[in-house]
C-alpha angles and dihedrals in degrees: 000000000000127000091254093052127105120204125211127185126201131157091000092304126117123213123190119201132180108246092232091059095054094092090055093049100043109136095011117150120207121202130180111222129193114191115169107307093342123097122180146145116253117207120202107191116179090199096065114113099173139009134197123240093256094058094230101095130054144170124226131218111265090239089063093059094049114082115235 
């Protein structure tokens, strides 16, 4: 863990996030899903305004990147 990282713990799981990314992730819910032989994390970020077809890249609403 780096000096600019923040650690959260919930349901016996630790998540480490870079402090600079917190504004982009505010309100994000993370869920672990197991469907058949597939297991993955599902991220539901209310700040997302657009995603790519691969599901790995996204854009956020401008208001999310501006500190309140």
